[in-house]
C-alpha positions in Angstrom: 135.3 69.9 108.5 136.9 71.1 105.3 139.4 73.9 104.9 138.0 76.9 103.0 139.8 79.6 101.1 138.0 82.9 101.1 139.1 85.3 98.4 138.3 89.0 98.2 137.9 92.2 100.2 139.0 93.0 103.8 138.5 96.5 105.0 137.7 98.7 108.0 134.2 99.9 108.6 133.4 103.3 110.2 129.8 103.0 111.4 127.8 106.0 112.4 124.4 105.3 114.0 121.8 108.1 113.6 118.1 108.5 114.4 117.3 109.3 110.7 119.2 109.6 107.5 120.4 113.2 107.0 118.7 115.6 104.6 120.8 117.6 102.1 123.0 120.2 103.9 121.8 119.0 107.3 124.1 118.7 110.4 123.3 115.6 112.4 124.6 114.2 115.7 125.5 110.5 115.7 124.3 108.2 118.5 127.5 106.2 118.3 130.6 105.7 116.1 132.0 102.3 115.8 135.2 101.2 114.1 135.4 97.5 113.2 136.4 95.1 110.5 134.4 94.7 107.3 134.6 93.6 103.7 132.4 90.9 102.1 135.0 88.2 102.0 136.4 89.0 105.4 133.0 89.0 107.1 132.1 85.6 105.6 135.5 84.3 106.7 134.8 85.5 110.3 131.4 83.9 110.2 132.7 80.5 109.1 135.6 80.8 111.6 133.1 81.1 114.5 131.2 78.1 113.1 134.5 76.1 113.6 135.6 76.0 110.0 139.3 76.3 109.2 139.8 79.3 106.9 142.5 80.7 104.8 141.9 84.3 103.8 143.4 85.8 100.6 143.0 89.5 100.6 145.2 92.6 100.1 145.5 95.4 102.6 147.9 98.4 103.1 150.9 98.7 105.4 149.1 101.4 107.5 147.4 101.7 110.8 144.0 100.6 109.4 145.7 97.6 107.8 147.2 96.7 111.2 143.7 96.8 112.8 142.3 94.7 110.0 145.0 92.0 110.4 144.8 92.1 114.2 141.0 91.3 114.1 141.7 88.2 112.0 144.5 87.0 114.3 142.0 87.1 117.2 139.8 84.6 115.4 141.1 81.2 116.2 140.3 79.5 112.9 141.6 82.1 110.4 145.0 81.6 108.8 146.3 85.0 107.8 149.5 83.8 106.0 147.9 84.5 102.5 147.0 88.1 103.3 149.0 90.4 101.1 150.4 93.6 102.8 151.2 96.3 100.2 153.5 99.1 101.0 152.5 102.7 100.0 148.9 101.6 99.8 145.9 102.8 101.8 143.8 100.0 103.3 140.2 100.0 102.0 137.6 101.8 104.2 133.8 101.8 104.2 131.8 104.7 105.8 128.4 103.4 106.9 125.4 105.3 108.0 123.0 103.2 110.0 119.5 104.7 110.1 117.6 103.6 113.2 114.3 105.0 111.8 114.2 102.7 108.8 116.6 99.9 109.9 118.7 100.5 106.8 122.3 101.2 106.2 124.1 103.3 103.5 127.7 102.4 102.5 130.3 104.7 101.1 133.2 102.5 100.0 136.7 104.0 99.7 138.6 101.2 97.8 142.3 100.6 97.9 144.2 101.4 94.7 145.6 97.9 94.7 143.7 94.7 93.7 144.9 91.2 94.1 146.9 90.6 90.9 147.7 87.6 88.7 151.2 87.4 90.1 149.9 87.4 93.6 148.4 83.9 93.1 150.4 80.9 93.9 149.0 77.4 93.2 150.3 76.3 96.7 147.6 78.4 98.2 145.2 75.6 97.3 147.0 73.0 99.3 144.6 71.2 101.7 141.7 73.4 100.4 138.3 71.7 99.7 136.2 74.8 98.9 136.8 78.4 97.6 134.5 81.3 98.0 134.9 84.5 95.9 133.3 87.9 96.6 133.6 89.1 93.0 136.4 91.5 93.6 139.9 91.4 91.9 138.1 89.4 89.2 141.0 88.9 86.7 143.1 87.1 89.3 139.9 85.4 90.6 139.4 83.8 87.1 143.0 82.4 87.2 142.5 81.0 90.8 139.1 79.5 89.9 140.7 77.7 86.9 143.4 76.3 89.2 140.6 75.1 91.5 138.8 73.4 88.6 141.9 71.5 87.8 141.9 70.2 91.4 138.1 69.5 91.5 137.7 72.1 94.2 134.2 73.4 94.6 133.7 77.2 94.2 131.0 79.7 95.2 130.5 83.3 94.2 128.9 86.3 95.9 127.6 88.1 92.9 126.9 91.6 94.3 127.4 93.9 91.3 128.7 94.0 87.7 132.4 93.9 87.4 135.0 93.1 84.7 135.8 89.4 83.9 132.6 88.1 85.6 131.6 86.6 82.2 134.7 84.4 82.6 134.4 83.8 86.3 130.7 82.8 86.5 130.9 79.7 84.3 133.6 78.3 86.7 131.3 78.4 89.8 129.4 75.5 91.4 127.2 77.8 93.5 126.1 81.4 93.0 124.6 83.7 95.6 123.2 87.0 94.3 120.6 89.6 95.2 117.3 90.7 94.0 118.9 94.1 93.1 121.4 92.3 90.8 118.6 90.3 89.1 116.5 93.4 88.5 119.1 96.1 87.8 122.1 94.3 86.4 120.5 91.4 84.6 117.3 93.3 84.0 115.4 90.1 84.1 111.6 89.9 84.3 111.8 87.0 86.8 114.2 85.4 89.2 113.9 82.1 87.3 115.2 84.0 84.2 118.2 85.2 86.3 118.9 81.7 87.6 118.6 80.1 84.1 121.4 82.3 82.8 123.7 81.0 85.5 122.7 77.3 85.5 124.1 76.7 82.0 127.5 75.5 83.1 128.7 73.7 86.3 126.5 75.7 88.6 124.3 73.4 90.8 122.0 76.1 92.2 121.5 79.9 92.4 120.4 81.6 95.6 118.8 85.1 95.4 118.6 87.0 98.6 115.7 89.4 99.2 116.4 91.2 102.5 113.5 91.1 104.9 111.6 89.0 102.4 113.9 86.1 102.8 115.7 84.2 100.1 115.1 81.7 97.3 117.2 78.8 95.9 116.7 77.8 92.3 117.9 74.6 90.7 117.1 72.6 87.6 114.4 70.0 88.3 115.4 66.4 88.4 114.1 63.3 90.1 116.3 63.9 93.2 115.2 67.6 93.6 112.0 67.2 95.4 112.2 66.3 99.1 110.1 66.3 102.2 109.9 69.6 104.0 111.4 69.3 107.6 110.0 72.6 109.1 106.6 73.8 110.2 107.3 76.1 113.2 106.1 79.6 112.6 108.8 80.9 115.0 111.4 79.8 112.5 112.0 80.4 108.7 109.5 78.6 106.6 110.6 76.9 103.3 108.2 76.1 100.4 108.8 74.4 97.1 107.4 75.4 93.7 108.0 73.9 90.2 108.4 76.6 87.6 108.9 76.4 83.8 110.8 78.7 81.5 111.5 78.1 77.8 110.5 74.5 78.1 112.8 73.8 81.1 111.6 72.8 84.6 113.1 74.5 87.6 112.6 73.9 91.3 112.2 77.1 93.4 112.7 76.9 97.1 111.4 80.0 99.0 112.6 80.7 102.5 111.2 83.4 104.8 113.5 85.5 106.8 114.1 84.1 110.4 111.7 86.0 112.6 113.1 88.8 114.7 111.5 91.6 116.8 111.9 95.0 115.2 113.4 96.4 118.4 116.1 93.7 118.3 117.4 94.9 114.9 120.5 97.0 115.6 122.3 97.1 112.2 121.9 95.2 108.9 125.5 95.7 107.8 127.0 92.4 106.8 123.8 90.3 107.1 124.2 89.1 103.5 127.8 88.0 104.3 126.6 86.1 107.3 123.9 84.4 105.2 126.5 83.3 102.8 128.6 81.9 105.6 125.6 79.9 106.7 125.1 78.5 103.2 128.8 77.5 102.9 128.7 75.8 106.4 125.8 73.7 105.3 127.5 72.7 102.0 130.5 71.5 104.0 128.5 69.0 106.1 129.8 65.8 104.6 128.9 63.4 107.3 125.4 64.7 107.8 124.2 66.2 104.5 121.5 68.8 104.8 118.5 69.1 102.5 118.0 72.5 100.7 115.4 73.6 103.3 117.9 72.9 106.2 120.6 74.8 104.3 118.3 77.9 103.8 116.9 77.9 107.3 120.4 77.7 108.9 121.7 80.6 106.7 118.6 82.6 107.5 119.2 82.0 111.3 122.8 83.1 111.0 121.8 86.3 109.2 119.2 87.0 111.9 121.8 86.7 114.6 124.0 89.2 112.9 121.2 91.8 112.9 121.4 92.0 116.7 124.8 93.8 116.8 126.5 96.8 115.4 128.8 96.1 112.5 129.2 93.0 110.4 130.8 90.7 113.0 130.0 91.6 116.6 127.0 89.4 116.9 128.0 86.5 114.6 127.3 83.4 116.7 129.8 80.7 117.7 128.8 77.2 116.9 128.6 76.3 120.6 125.9 79.0 121.0 123.6 77.5 118.3 120.9 74.9 119.1 121.5 72.6 116.1 118.3 70.7 116.8 116.5 73.7 115.2 117.7 72.4 111.8 117.0 68.7 112.1 
């Protein structure tokens, strides 16, 4: 398998599980309080590490107790190289306070960011040695643009987790080969009337496809239609994710829309949704790296959906991420 560079946020999550979300001015007892690693990039890195992918993580943390905990968690994962993690003195490591509502199976995040981002002078071109793929989580975007340009010079594939509007994204997006975003970004940032319209704006450059995640309603992959796009569906089991194809047209252009249902899970098995999107992205990247046994788009989406489902069964973003040895890969063939 390839070596992957993951660029972005690593933080510590403080997760309080409650029976219901508190009302204004209400005092509420927690069912549990869990302290564990978090951050979009860090969660995706951990997911890929457990899928036996060699990872280098480029993130910035503080020289504090929380930073020590963040770093220690990575060092316990056998496939994560931490030599690129930047430890900044006199800086507080980023924290996220998360309220997990058992009543609605939702989570609310309060992010306390570090004052320090990854800066241009933190980037060394040597960090791309032996790297075949880079994933960005859309933080520290000015330096991300610089790194992505270096990657393009070396023909390294790049993906982007497009979660919210940030500076320099208009320069970063055209450098991406794959974009994964959310229905919230499509509706509230792009303010598009359709998901095809959102995908069309990102498919103007080198981007091969756009994935839009829709929570419990699954996900969709959108690409420009060509003679190689259509393929035979490989799945028909109602106990798994189901993928369908649909040809759509916008402004005279044809697009192929792949819709994937969420992998089925019993409601009582859902413990915490924190990090499920990061796990999904890890599944997508894993599928893209399968050079010897290339997967079709439906295999790609179903595998990512399965990984996201596994994550739902544990508290925090990482506790229930599966190891490759635990997965029945026959489900995806």
